[in-house]
MARMI-217154 format. One record per residue: x negated, y negated, z negated of N, C-alpha, C in turn; residue in one letter. Coordinates in pm, whole numbers, plus 50000, padded with zeros to 5 digits. Each point is the difference from the previous one (the first is absolute). Layout:
residues N
XYZXYZXYZA;...
END
This chain:
residues 576
487594915553265501185002149926499675008649877M;500664996949884499815008249882501315001549932E;500205011949932501235002749927499804996149853L;501144998349928499844998149854499235011949939A;499424998449885499085009549937500715013949987R;501274999349961500695012549961500235009450116I;499864994750127500175008850120498655004150037F;499615012649953498685004650028500035015850004C;498925006450026499985014150009500525006549868D;500625011250016500555007849890501234994449939C;500594989550056501134994049930501175008550017M;501004997949916501325007550009501044990150038V;500715003150097501204991850047501245005349957L;500974991849966501325004849959500775005050116Q;500485012749982500725007250112501434993950009R;500595002350117501404997350029500424985749961N;499174991250033500234985149973499254991850096M;500674990050067499144990450081498894994449915P;498854998850048498774996349927499444987450062L;499744989449904499364987650042498595002049985V;499214996150101498504999449999499594986150031V;499044994349923499644986850021498384997850006W;499644988950053498534997450006499794986650063G;498854998950057499604986850059499315002150137N;500414992050094499425001050137499324986950041S;498965001050056499204987550045500704993850116K;500745007750075500674994250125501295007150027K;500884994950083501235007050034499575012550079P;500805010349980499655012050082501175009749997R;499895010250094501005010850007499345012549928K;500905005949922499515011449923500805012850036L;499265010750011500645013250003499755007349871Q;501085005949945499875008249879500285014350034V;499035008749963500025015250042499915008049871K;500755010350002499885010249894499625013150063L;498825005149952499475012450062499974999250155E;499554988150044499824997550144501304996950076G;501115001249943501334997350060500424986449964K;500504992750109500494986449985501214998549911L;499864992149892501174997749911500614987450046L;499304989650031500524987050032499004991350066M;500494990150073499234988450047500524986949956E;499164990649971500444987449946498994989450032T;500374987849979499094988650007499864993149870E;498734996049967499864991949882499204987050032V;500264990549917499464986750028498644998349927G;499414988050011498774997049930500324997749857E;499065005249906500194998149857500645011649939G;500814998549893500685010249928501105005250079V;500005013550009501115007150074500595011449926F;501165004050037500605012449954500745007650102S;500025012649993500845007950094500615011249919L;501185005150058500745010349923500015012250080T;499405010449937499995014050060501295006249986L;500445009150082501195007249991499875010749880P;501105004949954499885010349892499235012150052P;499205005749907499195011850027500425012349907L;499845010650057500235012949924498795002949915E;500205007949899498875004449915498905006550085A;498814997549967498865005150083498724999249911A;498965007750037498715000849932498934998150102E;499024991249955498764998350076500094996450143N;500974990450027500184995350133499134987850029V;499794997350125499234987750046500954989550051T;499864988349945500914988650038499094989250062L;500374995950126499234989750071500854988050016E;499414988749951500704987250018499084990850066I;500264998450132498964993750087498745007750004G;498934993249976498645006350001499695006249866E;500874998349898499645005449864500635013549994I;499165009549962500375014449981499915004049859C;501205003649940500055004549863500155014949994L;499065006649931500015014450000500475006549866R;500355011850001500415008349881501204992349931H;500914994950084501164992949945501125010949973V;500574999249878501145008049961501314991950011D;501145006550020501254993349993500835008249895V;500444993749905500785007449891500754990249917G;499785001449862500704991349903499014991049935E;500324986649996499134990349942500774993349881V;499184998249895500574993449880498894989649951W;500564988449951499194990649934499945001849854I;498845001149938499815001749861499594986449941A;500814993049930499684986749947500014998949852G;499344989349947500114997649858498664996149944G;499875002949867498744997249929499265011949967Q;499335001249888498985009849979500535013849987S;501275002649950500435013349987500335006350137N;500274991550109500075005150130498625001050062M;499254990549975498545000350057499225010949932E;500405004749881499215009749917499495011450085F;498645001750002499425009150093500105014249960M;499995009150093500145013949965498905004849904L;498774994450009498915005249924500214996749846Q;500894990749971500264997549853501115007849934Y;500765007750085501095006649944499625013149919T;500945004749926499715011249911499575012750077S;500525001750117499715011250086499184996250115D;499334988449997499374994250121498965009250056G;499045004749915498895007750046500545012450076E;500945007549951500515011650063500644997150123E;500774988850010500744995650116499024996050109E;499004992249971499044995250100499245012550061I;499665009449914499305012150047500745007750106A;501285000349989500845007250100500684991350106R;499664986850000500584990650095499485003850147A;500995003950083499685003650130501205000550092Q;500384987650036501194998950085499814988250102D;499655003850119499674990050103501184991450040E;501165004449968501254992450038500714994249891H;499344998849886500394990349889499004989550002L;500344987350035499064989850018500344987449923R;499034992049964500274988249916499134988050062M;500654988750006499434987850039500084990549881Y;498824995849955499974990849880499684985850051T;501024991249979499814986650037498854993249912V;499114993250060499004993149930500404989549899G;499455000749883500424990849890499364986450010Q;500654991150064499534985850019501074991049962Y;499644989549928501104990949942499834985550048S;499074996950087499864986950060499405000950141F;500254990250085499434999050129498474998849995A;499275009150070498604999349997499345009749911G;500725006549907499425009649906499455012650077E;500755004350099499545011950079498674997250069R;499834987650049498884996950073498674999049911E;500314997849870498795000349908499265014049996E;500765009950017499335013150018499685007049870G;500444994449884499695006949871500685012749977Y;501115002250068500775012149972499925009950101K;499015000150090499955008450113499875014449960D;499545003549882499755014049963501345007749981W;501134993149988501235006749982500485007050117N;500705011749985500635007050123501274992750037P;499894987450042501224992850033500094998450145W;501264996550042500304996050139499655010650100D;500155012149959499895011350109500935011349955C;500455008150089500775011849975499095011749965W;500225005549881499175011849961500785012149976L;499635012150042500705011949968499735004249861P;500855007649943499905005549863499045011449993Y;498804997949963498975010349997499184997849870R;499255010449966499144999449881499094987449988T;499524996550130499044988450003500764986350000D;501275000050012500754986850008501044998349885T;500425011349937501164999949917499824991149869A;498755000149945499784994449870500534986449980A;499874990750097500444986349983501314996850064E;500815010550031501344998250050501024997249885M;501034993150027501054998549904500625012949959S;499905003749872500465013549957501495001950016A;500834989249969501465001750010500305001450153V;499304992050088500215001350139499695014050054G;498905005049951499565013950041501115010349961V;500424999649881500925010549957501404998550052Y;500304988350035501254997650071499885005450147F;498964996750062499765004950135499875015050006A;499375005949897499935014850003501325007549997K;500994994149933501365005750001500624999050138E;499884988650063500564999350136499285008650099L;498775002549976499215008050085500425014850005R;500785004349896500375014149993500905003950115K;500614990050068500805003050127499184999450128K;498674997749991499135000650115499924987750078G;500714989749971499994986350073498714992349952I;499264994050093498904991249953500524989149911P;499174995749902500404989949910498934989249982V;500354987050013498994990349980500504990449884G;499104996749915500224990649890499174987850013I;500684988049998499294987450010499964994949853I;498765000449943499774995649867499714985249992N;501004992049949499814985749988500244996449862C;498905000449919500114998749852498724991549946T;500304995649883498814992749926500415000649852W;499135005249913500245001049857500164986649934G;500874999249897500144988449918500734988650071G;500795002550104500624989050073501514998949982T;500494988250000501404996549989500705002050130S;501285003549994500815001250121500014986650072A;499884988749919500004986950077498904998550099S;498865007549974498894998650096500315008050131A;500965009249995500195008550112501154996050089W;500474987449976501164995050078499764986750053M;500644996150107499884987150054500494989349897D;499204990349959500434990949895501194992450027S;500494999350127501264993350028501225006849925T;499845013649985501065006949938500004997049844Y;498974995849942499954995449860500684986949987L;499844991850111500654986249992501475000350012K;500565011450042501445001250015500795000649866K;499365003449900500675002449863499314991049897D;500824993449921499504990649896499125007849906E;500365012249953499155006449903498725004650070E;500055005950114498825004750069498984989550035L;500564987150010499044989550033498954997749883R;500305005349887499064999449890498735006950030S;499975009950083498755006250040499094990050076Y;500604992150077499204989850071499584988449913L;500974994749911499664988849917498935003949895T;500235012249945499015004449899498615001850058D;499915005550120498665000850059499444985950025F;500854991250049499434986550021499484993649873Q;500705002249886499454994949868498665004949973K;499855013050032498655006649977498884992950085I;500384997750128499054994450093499704985449955V;501024992749951499794986349959499034998749885D;499915010449923499115000049888498545003650031R;499795004750123498655004750039499134988850047L;498735001349975498964992150072499705007850128D;500724996050106499945007550122498645001650062L;499194988949991498615001350053499205012049935D;500134999549872499275010349922500705013550027R;501275001550010500775012150021499525006750128Y;499994992650112499635005450128498595005550004Y;499094992349941498635003949996499845013249917V;500525000049889499925012049906500565012550066V;501154998650061500635011350063499075005350119K;499434990250079499125004950103498755006749942K;499554995549883498755006049940500325014249954M;501215002749941500225012849933500595010350104V;500474995650112500635009950093499135011550042R;498724996950029499235011850040499895010949900P;499784995149870499935009349884501295007749982G;501064991949997501365006149978500385010750102M;499534997950127500275009050104499085012150015A;498944999949918498935010350019500495013249939S;499375010650044500315013149946499585000449850R;498994993249961499604999249858501104996449914E;500724989050046500994994649913501195009749983S;500145009650087501055010149993499685011049906R;498775001549956499715011749920500774999949864K;500094988449941500694999849871501535002550021M;500564994550105501375002550030500225014550038M;499105006550069500075014650019500235007449875D;499214995849900500075008349874501364997349931V;500364987249991501254997849923501275002750072I;499995001950127501145003550082500245015949993L;498875006449992500045014649997500445006649866K;499494992849894500265004949862500854990249923H;500475004749881500794992349910499204999749865T;499904987749944499254997549877500924993549905F;499615002149875500584991649890499654985350023L;500934990649968499684985650025498614996349954P;499555003449881498714994949956498845005850076Q;500155012650046498985005950087499944993050129E;501224997250058500014993350132499444986449996L;500224992849887499454986849984498475000650002N;499435010149935498515001249997499455002550143R;500705008750076499585003450140500094986950081I;501044992049982500194988850078498914989149971M;499654998849879499014989949964498695004050057M;499645013449996498685004850053500004997050158Q;501165003050060500064999350142499914985250049G;500624991349922499984985850031498644994949998A;499305003249894498564995749992499175003950114A;500125012750045499265005650099500364993450141A;501334998250009500514994750128499664985450019E;499964992349896499664985450002498494998950052G;499165008249951498624999350048499925003450150G;500705010350040499995003850142500564988750089A;501034993749955500554989050077499104988550013Q;499294996749893499074989050010498955002250095A;499405013150003498945003450090500435000750141E;501195005750030500505001950133500474986450060D;500294990249920500734988150046499054987650021S;498755001349976499104988249999500144992450125A;499985006950122500014993750123501344994150040E;501075003649922501314996150048500574988449934A;499214993749912500504990149907500664987550074R;499414996550113500594987950064500805002350130T;500255013450029500795002450108501545001349963E;500814993550074501445000549966500695007150120I;500965009149965500645007250105500834991550092P;500165003750121500924993050091501405001649946S;500794989350011501364999849946500054994149865G;498884996749938499884993349873499224987050010M;500434989949937499244987850010498634999949937P;499044993150052498635000149938499924990249884A;499425003649887499864991049892498994989550028P;500054989049921499004988550021498625005749961A;499905007149897498685005449954500045014949982D;499265007850081500025014349991499335006449893G;499104992949928499115005649906500705002849870G;499955012349942500495003949876498995009049926V;499754996449877498965006949920500685013249959D;499305010450050500525013849957500225002249855L;499034993849921499995002149857501234993949934S;500654991150064501204994749940501315007050031T;499935010250083501235006750033500595007949881L;501254999049989500705007749893500935010550073T;500525009749920500905009550062501284992750051I;500374988449941501134992750043499754994350132Q;498744995650022499584994450139500155011350104D;499465011149965499975011150097501425004850038I;500825000949898501405006350019501024989350025M;499694987250015500964989750018500955002550118A;501234997349985501005001150107500154986050057V;500025000450142500184987050071500305002750139G;499744990350093500225001750138499225011750056P;500605008950088499275010950053500095012649914G;500474998449880500125011649908501065009750047D;499845013449981501015009250050501414997649935P;499984992849884501274996649946500574986450032N;499464993350094500564987650054501255004550071E;501214993949964501165003250075499844999950155P;500435011150059499895000850149498685004450050G;498945000349918498645002350049499825013750072A;500545009849939499865014450055500945002250116L;501144992549999500865000950110499304994350129Y;499334988449981499384992250113498765008550051E;499255006849908498675004650032500095015650012N;500975007149959500055014550011501355004450066M;501174996049954501215004750053500154995550145V;499574988550033500154995750140499205007650092K;498945007749949499235008650081500835011850059E;501165002949925500725011850040501424998050042I;500564987549974501384996850031500385004350135I;501055007550008500465005250136499575013750035G;499025004649928499465014550036501165009449970Y;500335008950092501055008449989499905010249877G;500994999749912499935008549877501435003349959A;500115011949937501305004049951500434992449875R;499134996749918500394992249885498804996349918G;500344996549874498904995349905500065008149866V;498855004449949500015005049861499224990149922I;500544996449879499544988149930499815003149855W;498904995849940499775002149854499294987849945Y;500754991349935499444986049962500914995149889Q;499694990449929500824992649899499244997749873G;498915007549978499264997949874499524985649979E;499474993950111499434986849985501094988549988T;501275004650025501064989849997500835001549872D;499385006949904500745002549872500224987949909D;499164989750023500194987949919501294991850040K;500455003150125501224993850042500945011450041K;500145009349899500785012050020501484997550042A;500584989749942501424998050031500264995050141S;498864996050068500174995750138499685010850101M;499545012149957499475009550087501015005350105Y;501245001349956501015003850094500134990550123G;500014987549965500034989450107498715001150092K;498875001049922498714999050072499905012050097L;500195012549950499915011750086501024999950113F;501204995449965501054999250106499544989850109S;499424989349964499484990350096498935005450088S;499085007549930498885006950074500605009650107L;500955007949958500595009550100500584992550114I;500814989449972500584992450108498944993950087A;498914995049944498894994450079499495010150089C;499645011849957499405010450085501005004250109W;501215002049959500985004850097500234989850111R;500094987249964500144989350103498854999750087D;498745001349948498794998050075499835011350098A;500255012849954499915010950092501125000250107W;501154996249964501095000050104499804988750100K;499354988849951499704989650105499085003650100E;499025009149963498925004150089500455012850080K;500775007849926500445013050066501525002349971N;500824996250093501495000949976500435013749963A;499195010650038500415013849969500015002749852A;499284991549926499835002549857500994992549911M;501255000750043501114993649933500135005449855E;499785012849979500135006549874498595003549948R;499634994949885498715002049948500075005349855M;500295012549976500185005249866498834997349907P;500274996549874498974998349895500255011349893F;499035008649987499995010449893498994995349900L;500394998849875499064993949908499965007649864F;498894997349923499795006849872500374990749884V;500875004649915500214992049880498765000949906Q;499684988649937498764999149924499925011649905L;498855005049980499835011749910499844995449857A;500215008849907499724996149860498674995749977P;499694989849913498734994149978499974993249873F;498855001949929499734993349875499144988050002G;498715002050016499034988650000498815004250080T;499354990250073498825002350086499324987150027W;498764997949964499214988550031500614986949950R;500645001349883500664987949940501364997650046G;500545006650102501364998750039500875010749934D;501314997149980500865010149948501235001550086T;500735010449969501315002350075501224993549940G;499834990149917501104995349924501174994950084V;499624994850121501044994650096500445010350098Y;499305011750001500415010550100501445004549998F;500605001849882501395004049996500954990650087P;499684987150000500854991150076499695001650146E;498695001650041499705002250136500665012950060V;500075010049908500665012850044501444997650019R;500714991749914501364996850011500264992950132R;499144990250034500094992950124499855008850125Q;499125009749990499745009450112501305007750019Q;500635004549891501345007550017500994991550068E;499974987049963501024990550073499745000150145W;498754998950042499665000150141500535012250070V;499695011649940500485012850059501445001150019A;500744993149913501465000550009500614989850084K;499294988750023500694988150069499294996750136H;498865004850029499394996750122500175012350096V;500614998450120500255012050090498675006750032P;500065013050017498895007850047498784999249910D;500204998849873498905000749905500315011349902T;498995007949963500195011649921498815001449905F;500275003749877498914999149891499865013949939M;498695003349974499755012749921499624996049859I;500185008849910499614998849862498565006049982S;499164992849922498685005849969499965001749847S;501185001649935500114999149851499255011349927S;499505009950069499365011149935498484999750017D;499594989750076498535000250033499284986749969Y;500434992949901499344987049962498675003949922G;499284989649965498785001349927499974989449887N;499875004649881500124990449882498864990250003I;498795003550042498894990649996499444997150136F;500895000550104499524996350133501294996850083D;499964989650069501114995550087500045009650125V;498975007950023499965008550110500195014449968H;501195005650012500145014649978499095008450095P;499325009849953499085007050081500675010350086K;501195004249974500775009750073500804992350115E;499565001250116500664993850120500775009150082K;499715012849995500655009650089501515000049977A;500525000549883501445000649977500624986950054P;499334989349998500634987250054500145000550146L;498965004850072500095000550148501075010150035G;500165010449930500915010750033501384995049974Q;500194992749896501344994949972500454989750103R;499124991750046500294989750105500355007950130L;499275011250029500375008250114501405006749989A;500395003649876501335005049986501034989850038L;499824987049954500964989050043500014998550151L;498815000050062499964999650145500825010550064A;499805012549946500615011850070501514998649987E;500484995149890501484999349982500584987950070K;499374988049982500694986750043499464993950127Y;498805003650035499464993750124500035010250125V;499755012849966499935009350104501245008850020Y;501134995349940501205009050012500395000950150A;500315011850034500345003450140498895003350090G;498695000249944498905003950076499385012549943T;498925004450072499385012949955499244997249872E;499784987549962499204996649875501074997449885L;501295000450026500954996149897500835011849944G;500574997449891500835009549927500934991149910D;501214998650038501014991749921500475006949882E;499695013549986500555007249888499045000649879E;498834996150024498945001649886500354989849885I;499545003349881500084990849888498774991849998L;500064987250024498824991250021499954989149899A;501084998249926500064988549905499845005149855D;499374991049922499815003249857501304998549930A;500305007249887501204998349923500164985549956P;501214996150005500334985649976501224999249903E;499914994249892501124999549905501244993650067A;501145006549991501194995550067501084996849906A;499875003349871501104997249909499705005349862G;500694995349900499875005249860501374999149936M;500285010649924501265000449909499575005749863N;500894996449904499675003949858501215007149951V;499715011449941501045008549927499395005149874T;500614995449888499555003549867498534995649981G;499245009449968498504997249978499155003250118D;500605000050117499325004050126500144988850107T;498924997350060499854990950121499715008650115V;500864999750109499695007150121499734990750118T;498835002450058499604991550115499955008750125I;500744995350100500085007650133499014992950097S;499575008550089499014995050097500385003050141F;499804989750083499975002350147498715006650039A;500025008450096498795007750047499455008049879F;500925005049913499585007949884500085015450019G;500165004450121500135014850026498835006849929E;500345010349935498935008149937499234992349879G;500644991049942499284991549897499395009449901L;498794996649961499345008449895498974991849928Y;499765003949872498924993949916498795009250006L;498894993950034498645007549995499454998249863R;499845010949928499434999049867498464996650013E;499674989749919498624995449998499564996249864E;498745000249978499404996449869499634984950010D;500654991849934499734985750004499144994749898F;499135008949950498914995549907498764993950072S;500075001450132498894993750080500654994450123R;499294989250052500344993450128498774997850081Y;499985005650123498784998350093498755004249929N;500145010949914498795005149938499594993449869G;500684989049965499694993849874500915003249884F;499465001849882500855004149882500714987649958E;501255002149935500814990049954499264989949911R;499045005649921499264991649902499174989550070K;499685002350132499204990550069500794990250077D;501275000949999500924991450074500744990349908I;499914987250026500714990049914501425003150001P;500634998049876501395004149978500974993350103E;499684986850025500944993250082500045005250154D;498945008550033500065006350137500685013950010L;500335004749878500505013950004501544999450031L;500455007650087501495000450036500805006649896P;501314996949987500865007949906500255014150052P;500245009349914500395013650038501195003449917V;501085003650064501255003449925500495013350052S;500155009449907500585013050039499125006750099G;498724997450008499115006550098500044992450138G;500684989650014500074992550123499074987349983V;498905000050084499014989249993500604987650060N;499784989049926500464986850051501384996849958G;500695009549938501474998349957500094993149860L;500764989149985500264993549878501484998649990A;500575004349883501374999049966500234988749904L;500724989850034500234988349918501425000849946M;500104999549862501344999649942500164987549924I;500934992050052500244986249930498764993049993D;499184999850114498824992350000498815004749942G;500075012349938498835005549935499615013850067K;498735001450022499495012550063500195012449909E;500705009950056500215011549907498755009149999F;499665005549893498775008449993500065011250111P;498965000950077499975009250110500075014549955G;499425003249891499955013949948501385004349947D;500974990449987501345003349954501015000450114E;499414999950124500905000550122499875013250061V;501095005050049499945012350078500364996850144T;499385006250097500314997850140500105013250071C;501045001050081500215013150075500464995450146Q;499775009650092500384997450137501305008350021I;500964993950061501235007850049500244996050148Q;499615008750090500154996850141499214988150032K;500694988750045499294987850037500174990249891D;500105004549882500224989749885498955002349890Q;499614989249939499155000149879500964997849880L;500095008749908500804999349893499224997249870V;500194988549935499274995049886500865000149880I;499575007049896500735001249872499244994449887T;500664991849922499354993849872501074995749908A;499685002549875501004995649890500104985749999A;501294995649987500174985049994500494994450129G;500035007250115500494995150125501544996649994I;500665009549925501464998549993500484988049926S;499164994749908500464988649923499314986950052S;499325000450104499294988950055500834989750074A;499754987349993500714990450071499404998250142N;498725002750015499314999050128498925010050020Q;500005007150110498995009750034499244995350122I;498725000849989499104996050115498965011050019R;499865004150122498965009850034499014993650094V;498765000549965498914994950086499155011650049E;499725000950124499085010850050498984993650091F;498735003449966498844995050081500054985650017A;500324993349892500044984250010498844993849927R;499065007849961498754995149939498964998350113T;498924994049965498974998350099499365013650037A;499715008949906499525013150027501015010849947F;500105011050077500725011849956499645011450086Y;500555011349973499705011150087501285008650009K;500814997450110501205006450014499895015550013V;500875007349926500065013950015501365005850029N;500804991350060501365003250049500044999750154L;500345011250060499855002050145501265005950060F;500144997950133501065008150066499305012250075N;500805008150061499365012250058499004998950105R;499884986850053498904996950100498774995149921A;499925001649874498944996149910499724985450010D;501124991750014499864985150009500384994349867L;499164992149936500284994149870501044989750002P;500784999749891501134990849986499454985550001A;500824990750057499594985550005500364993449863K;499304989749967500304992449873501484994950007P;500574999149880501424995049992500284994249858F;500964991249993500574995749866501465000650016V;500645006949909501515001350000500424995949859L;501204992750005500494995249868501485000950002E;500615003249880501365001449988500464994549865I;501114993149990500504995549878501325008549961A;500035003249871501205008749957501194991650002A;501135006950037501354993949994500595002749860E;500134990049921500445002049869501244990749965R;
END
């Protein structure tokens, strides 16, 4: 008999909830389940895949759980959260602005993380190229393990740990991936617009020489999975560079990596992974490979719709957890207007899947990060990010048990990865404290956990007054906007610079369709209101205020909880 991978030594089980445990048995058998030597339950399982449901457990540390002849040691019972998404949730602690200091003091045996192995097609795990990763095991938060843990997950967990309850984070992430890869593809088929993710992918596949595609992918996988190939990414993830400097580093790295892949892959040229059809001719001349060959998207790619759901999410579906923290959307920016539907469908997919396997998980809160300010990185830009952010706001308002934090003060103009992750984990924990843990020792319904949100606008004379929900203690933080992320304004393309009006970064005042000069605007705070004054407002036919609606900005408008205001657009026409 064997249990699913996630059930292993040092795991954290969700407290106060019936827990589903599953695995595989070679024959029918009777099982006893014991906790610390005391009988919890007896049950029978059949041959093949089985599951059993443990009764709710109280919080505990370092207990022994016996399931039949399998003995699991150092098990904690506490709070479990799933950390999902792409690179900004995957982003390792070692890359953060305070990573070195945080890793040096990491010492908490009861903050633990399980990182789901990154596999995107059947048989990839068995190839063994990725065995060096700290995947598929529960690791405690220590100096020797912390570096490769999800930074947002760590900082979120650290806040929950302040109450003394064990915390486990299940890190299920992969950089550069679409939400469509993280959901059952049948949920994409339910909506006419979302079906485009399937049809567009099929068009890409139809244009491929599949025989060549499979062989090339097999050839380059050993090199792509090697530690050598990570060296360049380690540099560019930890630091921020001007675009021209980053391009130079990437070109040098690509040349070195190509040679390493060719050398490492010589013996793999004709072997095709299980789960993929074998080509008629396995021979491909290495000298003919292009970067397009190496990076081609096709079957088995992590961005194939449903691929990561089938090969990663299914590894953990049903595992008892309090909820999900999510940071994703950057890769879906080209279909920004669909993101609300896409993310809503993903949430429905996950909730349905967990509930089907574990009826106790009827409610599965999603706490997520609104996309951070971003200019340009590796040829991509944030031009579509404002619409993704608007779609994310829609989800938070219309999908039950979803809550969104603002990251508007921690973007990076030349990197899609903000290096400051601690505030994001802490803000997610604030939402959990208020909305998920209300009525428990981890909760506080009275705290201010939401970012300021524009609630209305009125015009009187030459003054526009904007009121805010969650605007208690509203204040403007004085900052010098001659630099962003350490770069002088002269080094930054004009089209990436955000507007600044009356000392408010990201604020643009439009009078009759024309942007009013920012240095001629005055802004003041009156309680939970932003008061904007400018000559010409009283005679205008139309007033429009845009805030944080550009690709990049740096919000300096906060409430008393130091939470930055969310993006907004407000418009009013004069009654004449």
